[in-house]
C-alpha positions in Angstrom: -20.1 17.4 22.6 -23.7 17.1 24.1 -26.7 16.0 21.6 -30.4 15.9 22.6 -32.3 13.7 20.9 -37.1 12.7 22.0 -38.7 10.5 20.3 -41.8 12.4 18.8 -44.3 10.7 16.9 -42.7 7.6 16.3 -39.4 9.6 15.3 -36.3 10.2 16.8 -35.4 13.8 16.0 -33.3 16.5 17.8 -33.9 19.0 20.1 -31.9 22.2 21.1 -31.7 21.4 24.8 -32.7 18.9 27.5 -36.1 18.5 28.4 -38.4 15.7 30.1 -38.0 12.4 28.5 -35.1 13.2 26.1 -32.3 11.2 25.4 -28.6 12.7 26.1 -25.6 11.6 24.2 -22.4 12.6 25.3 -19.3 12.2 23.3 -16.1 12.8 24.6 -17.3 15.6 26.5 -15.1 19.3 27.6 -15.3 20.1 31.0 -17.7 22.7 30.8 -20.0 19.9 29.2 -19.6 18.0 32.4 -20.2 20.9 34.6 -23.6 21.5 33.0 -24.9 17.9 32.5 -24.0 18.0 36.6 -25.9 21.5 37.6 -28.5 21.4 34.7 -29.9 18.3 35.3 -28.2 16.8 38.3 -26.1 14.2 37.7 -23.9 12.5 39.9 -20.8 13.8 38.9 -18.8 10.4 39.1 -21.3 8.6 37.2 -19.9 11.2 34.2 -15.8 10.6 35.3 -15.9 7.3 35.3 -17.7 6.7 32.0 -14.8 8.7 30.2 -12.2 5.9 32.4 -11.1 3.4 29.2 -10.2 1.1 31.8 -13.6 1.1 33.3 -15.3 -2.4 34.1 -18.6 -3.2 33.3 -20.8 -2.8 35.8 -23.7 -1.3 37.6 -24.5 1.4 40.9 -27.9 2.8 41.8 -27.7 6.0 43.8 -31.0 7.4 45.0 -32.8 8.5 42.1 -29.9 7.9 39.5 -29.0 4.3 38.0 -25.5 4.1 36.3 -24.4 1.2 34.6 -21.3 0.9 32.8 -21.3 -1.6 29.2 -18.2 -2.4 27.3 -18.9 -1.7 23.5 -16.9 -2.5 20.3 -14.8 -0.8 18.7 -12.6 -0.5 15.6 -10.0 1.0 16.0 -8.7 3.1 13.2 -5.6 3.5 11.0 -4.3 7.0 12.2 -5.4 6.0 15.7 -3.2 3.2 16.5 -0.1 6.0 17.3 1.4 3.1 20.5 3.8 0.4 18.2 3.2 -2.0 20.7 -0.9 -1.7 19.8 -0.6 -1.0 16.3 -1.7 -4.6 15.4 -4.8 -4.5 17.3 -7.8 -4.0 14.8 -10.2 -4.5 17.7 -11.4 -3.1 20.9 -13.8 -2.7 23.5 -14.5 0.9 25.2 -16.4 1.6 27.7 -20.4 3.2 27.7 -21.8 5.4 30.3 -25.8 5.0 30.8 -27.2 7.3 33.2 -31.1 6.9 33.7 -33.1 9.0 35.8 -36.9 10.0 36.0 -36.6 12.4 33.4 -33.1 11.7 31.0 -31.4 8.4 29.4 -28.1 10.0 29.5 -25.2 8.3 27.8 -21.2 8.9 28.2 -18.3 7.8 26.1 -15.0 8.8 25.2 -15.0 8.1 21.5 -17.8 8.3 18.8 -19.8 4.8 18.4 -21.5 3.6 15.4 -24.0 2.0 17.3 -25.3 5.0 18.8 -24.5 7.3 15.8 -27.1 4.7 13.7 -29.5 5.4 17.1 -29.4 8.4 16.7 -30.5 9.1 13.0 -33.5 6.6 13.4 -32.4 3.5 11.5 -33.7 1.7 14.7 -37.3 0.7 14.8 -39.6 1.2 17.9 -36.6 3.2 19.9 -38.6 5.1 22.3 -36.3 7.7 24.7 -39.2 8.2 27.2 -39.4 4.2 27.8 -36.4 4.1 29.5 -35.6 0.2 30.3 -36.9 -0.3 26.7 -34.2 1.9 24.8 -32.0 0.4 27.4 -32.4 -2.5 26.5 -32.5 -1.7 22.6 -29.1 -0.2 23.1 -27.8 -3.5 24.7 -29.5 -5.8 22.4 -27.5 -3.5 19.2 -24.5 -3.9 21.5 -24.7 -7.6 21.2 -24.9 -7.5 17.7 -22.3 -5.1 17.0 -19.8 -7.5 18.8 -21.4 -10.9 16.8 -20.4 -8.1 13.6 -16.8 -7.4 14.4 -16.5 -11.3 15.3 -17.1 -12.2 11.7 -15.3 -9.4 10.7 -12.4 -10.7 13.0 -12.8 -14.4 10.9 -12.8 -12.6 7.8 -9.9 -11.1 8.2 -8.1 -14.2 10.1 -9.0 -16.2 6.8 -7.7 -13.9 4.3 -4.4 -13.7 6.6 -4.1 -17.5 6.2 -4.9 -17.5 2.7 -1.6 -15.3 2.3 0.4 -17.3 4.9 0.2 -20.0 2.2 2.2 -18.6 -0.3 4.7 -17.0 1.7 5.8 -16.7 5.6 5.9 -12.4 6.3 6.4 -11.4 9.9 3.6 -8.6 8.6 1.1 -11.8 8.4 2.2 -12.9 11.7 2.1 -9.3 13.4 -1.6 -8.8 11.8 -2.8 -12.6 13.2 -1.3 -11.7 16.8 -3.4 -8.0 16.7 -6.2 -10.2 16.0 -6.0 -12.5 18.6 -5.8 -9.4 21.2 -8.5 -8.1 19.8 -10.7 -11.4 20.6 -9.4 -11.4 23.9 -10.7 -8.1 24.9 -13.8 -8.8 23.3 -14.1 -12.0 25.1 -13.5 -10.6 28.4 -16.0 -7.8 27.6 -17.9 -10.1 26.4 -18.1 -12.0 29.6 -18.6 -8.8 31.9 -21.2 -7.3 29.8 -23.0 -10.7 30.7 -22.6 -10.4 34.7 -23.8 -6.6 33.7 -26.6 -7.9 31.9 -27.7 -10.9 34.8 -28.1 -8.0 37.3 -30.5 -5.9 34.8 -32.5 -9.2 34.6 -33.1 -9.4 38.2 -35.4 -5.9 37.9 -33.7 -4.5 40.8 -31.7 -1.2 38.9 -34.5 -0.5 36.5 -38.3 -1.7 36.3 -38.8 -4.7 33.9 -42.1 -4.9 32.2 -43.9 -7.5 30.6 -43.4 -6.2 27.0 -39.7 -6.3 28.3 -39.1 -9.6 29.3 -38.7 -11.1 25.5 -36.5 -8.5 24.3 -34.4 -9.3 27.6 -34.4 -12.7 26.8 -33.2 -11.7 23.2 -29.9 -9.5 24.7 -29.2 -12.4 26.7 -29.1 -15.1 23.7 -27.3 -12.5 21.8 -24.6 -11.8 24.1 -24.4 -15.9 24.5 -24.2 -16.2 20.8 -20.8 -13.8 20.8 -19.3 -15.4 23.9 -19.5 -18.5 22.0 -18.6 -17.4 18.4 -15.5 -15.8 20.8 -14.1 -18.8 22.3 -14.8 -20.5 18.9 -12.5 -18.0 16.9 -9.6 -18.1 19.7 -9.5 -21.6 20.0 -9.1 -21.7 15.6 -6.8 -18.7 15.8 -4.4 -19.9 18.8 -4.4 -23.5 16.5 -3.5 -21.8 13.5 -0.7 -19.6 15.0 0.4 -22.6 16.7 0.7 -24.7 13.7 2.6 -21.7 11.6 4.7 -21.5 14.3 5.3 -25.0 14.2 5.8 -24.7 9.8 8.3 -21.5 10.8 10.5 -23.7 13.2 10.5 -26.6 11.1 11.5 -24.4 7.5 14.1 -23.2 9.8 15.9 -26.1 10.8 15.5 -27.7 7.1 17.7 -24.0 6.1 19.8 -24.6 9.3 20.2 -28.8 7.9 20.9 -28.0 4.6 23.1 -24.9 5.7 25.5 -27.2 7.6 25.5 -30.2 4.5 27.2 -27.1 2.4 29.5 -26.2 5.4 30.3 -30.2 5.5 31.2 -30.1 1.2 33.4 -27.0 2.0 35.7 -27.8 4.3 36.7 -31.4 2.8 38.9 -29.2 0.2 40.2 -26.8 2.8 41.3 -30.0 4.6 43.0 -31.6 1.8 44.6 -28.3 0.3 45.9 -27.1 3.8 47.3 -30.4 4.8 49.9 -30.1 1.1 50.1 -26.8 1.7 52.5 -27.7 4.7 55.9 -26.5 4.1 57.5 -30.0 4.7 59.3 -32.3 2.5 57.9 -36.1 1.7 54.4 -35.4 1.0 52.4 -38.3 -1.4 52.1 -36.9 -5.1 53.3 -33.1 -4.7 51.7 -32.4 -7.9 49.1 -29.6 -8.3 46.1 -31.9 -9.8 46.9 -34.4 -7.2 44.9 -32.6 -4.0 42.5 -30.8 -6.3 41.3 -35.0 -6.9 41.5 -36.0 -3.8 39.0 -32.8 -2.7 36.6 -33.2 -5.8 36.3 -37.1 -4.8 35.7 -36.7 -1.2 33.8 -34.3 -1.8 31.1 -36.2 -4.5 31.4 -39.2 -2.0 30.1 -36.9 1.1 27.5 -35.6 -0.4 26.4 -38.7 -1.6 26.2 -39.7 2.0 24.7 -36.4 2.9 22.8 -37.2 0.2 21.1 -40.9 1.0 20.0 -39.5 4.5 18.2 -36.3 2.4 19.9 -33.8 4.3 20.0 -31.1 1.5 15.3 -31.3 1.5 
């Protein structure tokens, strides 16, 4: 899907087709749309293909009059997208966003719909100027960093909710969801580190021209990225500690259950031994009457129970 936008009289408006100074937003483009961008806008086909590769790492590249930038964007996985059972617990991940900057166009390509770009297209971001490519790029990068912070706060709230549930009952679903959040934090942390490296290359001014007015915005982007990285590290450590603590609790609970079951098994074994002895088909057994083995079993069971209780084997 191709959409064209341009800032006119301070507001982003949608166009019918591309024109100089516009923003081209491509979301999961078809082969025909890719060929159209390649032929009509003279965009490098390798750049277009790399933007749609979900395994593409954050990087920068410059080819003649085209600047190519790939950054990772946080993405919340919907329930109907969880087709793989192995990844069904992953709530948040990242997807690559390709940005191609030419003299005439500012192009973004992504494989999935992004709320971040939708808000930008809807005019919800103040001061967005599609003609000012550097400023528009930094605006998008700032929104990406802020989106990372938002998703990290959502992960923290979900983890806190799961911890509250696990205080009352240890369920596999809660543990699986915590594992999914932990995996989500790994994806986010990795993407943040890659984005930081990309931002540092952009800040040198070799890829795009950085004007004096853009310096403050660039610093804001770097600050937001660093804050997101610190939050991600903190939440990862907290979640790892929480998982380790609950794993120890579950192991301890299992040990208690096994201890109680072993104690009960010992008590049940005593009557079997006594009645087995009196059940032998031989002569000369002591007091061969039915109530004697019952009495002996009862006395031995009570004595064994007292000893086990003394050593707290039933707690």
